[in-house]
N, C-alpha and C positions, 0 to 999 in steps of 0.2 A: 229932592236931595238924593244924590246917588250914594248907596251904601256899598262900601268896599269890603269884600270878603277876603279870607286868607288865600294867599297864593300857595301853590304846591310847595314851593321852596320854604315858605314860612311854616307850613304845616309840618314838613319834614324836620325843620329845625326844632320845633316844639317837641315832636316825638323823640328826637335825638336827645334833647335835654331831659325829658322824662326817663328815657332809657338809662342815661348816665346817672340820674338820681337814684333809680332803682338799683343799679349796679353798686352804687356807693352804700345804699341802705341795707342790702341783703346780707353782707358779711356782719354788719352790726347787729341785725336782727337775729342772725344765726348764733352769734356770740351770746346775746341776751338769752336766747332759748337754751343754749347749752348751760349757761350759768343757772338758769331756773331749774333745770333738771338736777344739777348738783345740789341745789338747795333742798329739793324734794328728797334726794338721797340722804342728805344730812338730817332731815327731819325724821326719816325712817329710822336712822340709827339712834336718834334721841328717843324715839318711841321704844326701841329695844332696850336702851339704857334705863328708861323709866320702868319697864316691865321687870328688868333684872333687879333693880332696887326694890320694887314692890314685892317681887318674889321672895327676896331675902328677908324683907320685913315680915312677910306672912309666915315664913318657915324658920323662925328663930335665927335669922342671919345666915342660914345655909344657902349655898349656891346650888343651882341645878347641877346634877352630877353628870360626869362623862362616862366613858366606858373603856375597858381594857382592850386595846387592839394591838397590832403587830409590835413585837418586842417589848411588851409591857408598857408601851407608851400610853399616856392618858389623853384621850380624845373627848371632846364635848359632842354629844350626840346631836343629830338633827332634832331630837326631842327636846334638847336643852333650849334650842332656839325656837322651836315650833310647838311640839305637842305638849310639853309640860306647862309652859306659860298659857297656851291655848286652853288647856283643860282648866287652868286656874281662872282664866277670864270667863269661860263659858259657864263656870259654876255660879257666876254672878246672876245668871238668869236661867229660868227653867223654860223660857219661851223659845221653841225651836226656830221661829223666824228671827228672833234676836240673836240666837246662837249662830245661825247661818250668816247674818249680817256681820257679826264679829269675826267669824272665820274668813269671810271674803275680804274684809278690811285687813285682817291679820296677814293674809297672803301678800297683799300689796306692800306691807311693811318690810317684807323680806325680799322684795324685788327692786333692784336699782333701775331707775328709769333711763339711765345713761348707757346701759349695756348695748353692745353692737349686735349680738346674736339674739334673735327673738326667743322669748321664753315659751317653749313647747311643752315643758314639764310643769304642771301646776304645783308640784311639790318641790320644785327646784329652788335653789338658793343663790343669791348673788352676794351674800355676806357670809363670812365664816367666823369661827370662834378661836379664841386663844386656848389651845388644848392644855397648856401647862398649868392653867389656873382653875380647871374644872376637874376635881379629883373624884376617884371612886375606887372601890375594891381595896381600900387602905394603901393604895400606891403613893398617896401623898396625904399629908395632914391638912392641906389647904382646902378646906371645904366651907369656910365661912367668909363672907364678904369683908368682915372686919380684919381678917388676916392678910388681906392683899396689901403688900407694901406699895407705896407711891400710887395710890388709886387714881390720881389725876393724870398719871403718865402710863400706866399699864393698860394695854388694849384688851377689851373684852370681846368686841365684835368689830369687823371692818370689811371694806370692799375686798372681794376675792376675784381672781381671774376666772372667766368662764372656761371650764375644763371639758365640757361635754357638748355634743352637737345639739342637745335639746336646750342649751342655754344656761344650764345649771353649773354650779361650782362644787368643789369638795366641801364637806361639812366643817372641816377644821383646817387650819393652816398647818404646814409641815414643820413648824418650829420645834416641836417636841423631839423629832428624830434628827434634827440637824443643828439646833442651837442650844438645846437644853437637855440635861445639865451640862455645864461647861465652865471652864475657868476664864472664859473670855471676859475682859473688862466690860462693865456695864455701859461705858461710853462708846464701845465699838459700834461702827456703822454696819448695818446689814445691807448687802448689795441689793440693788433694786430688782434684779432678776432672780434673786434667791439662789439656792444651791444648784438648780438645774439651768438657770439662765432664762427660763420661760415663765417665771412667776408674774411677769408684767405683760403677758400676751394672752390672747384668747384662742380657743380651739374652734375651728370651723367643722370639725368632724372627728369622731372618736374621742379619745382622751388625750390630755396633755400632761407631760411630766412636770411636777413641781406645783405647789400650791402656796401662794403668798399674797401679799397685799397687791391689789390691782390699782395702779395709779391712773385711773381712767378719766379723771376730771382735769380741767385746765388744758394746757398744751400737752396732751398725752401722747407719748411715744414709748417704745420699749425701755427707755432710760429716763424719761421725764414724766411730769404730771403730778397729781396729788391724789391721795386715797382718803376717803372719809372713814373715820373710826369713832367708836364710842368707848369711853374709858370707864374704869370701875367706880368712879365717883358719880357716874351718870351723865357727864357732859360729853358732847360730840364735837368733833373738829377735824380738820384735814391734817394729814401728814404728807409732806412733800417728798418726792423722790430724792433719796440721798440723806433724808433726815430720820430714817427709821434706825433706832439704836437698840442695843440689847436690853437696856432698861425698859424699853417699851413692851417687851414680851416676857421678860424674866420676872419670876416671883421671888427672886433672891433680894435680900436687903443690900 
């Protein structure tokens, strides 16, 4: 019995079909991968929210303090997101190996896996704080978690644009210098690009003017996408471009 093999034309047809299937699958796989990174980012912020709530529980409802910077504005220090909670966590163990493991894991919690500029600075951040809610130096009386109005709507930490060539962003959003305090109605929408127009873009070298939510997930463009945030009640979720309102950053009732 004669066994018939593939002809060259048949083999080319099979290879063409495989190539078409790969071409169809690759965008879907890329979309799934992108969505998975967004989920990791959201989990990072959930971890931050949990640490914030646990910190307040440990310190009689006090929030981590900020510091007085330009114009008497209230900023939340890098220490508020990193050093203070890290010190709190490492106190749980006197084992140097355990502390090192906690520190390494903690680093990753403050790096968004969806960033486009590689992180060259191990102390850099891809998330920023709401500076109007972390008081110090008696500039504001809002020092306790229970004093935060609308805790499920007011942002504590969120995705921030990469402002430096090493991949990091500013420690705090620039809301305190541009949106607070103000008589602006709480329902007013804050522009996607912020006061400078660059808050939804990243810097590939040097610094970039403007620090705001970075809508880097989903169909991200300078005017679209969504930013992951954690709120003062500890839950995390996305805010879509065009949906950031003054009540999301304000501590006014």
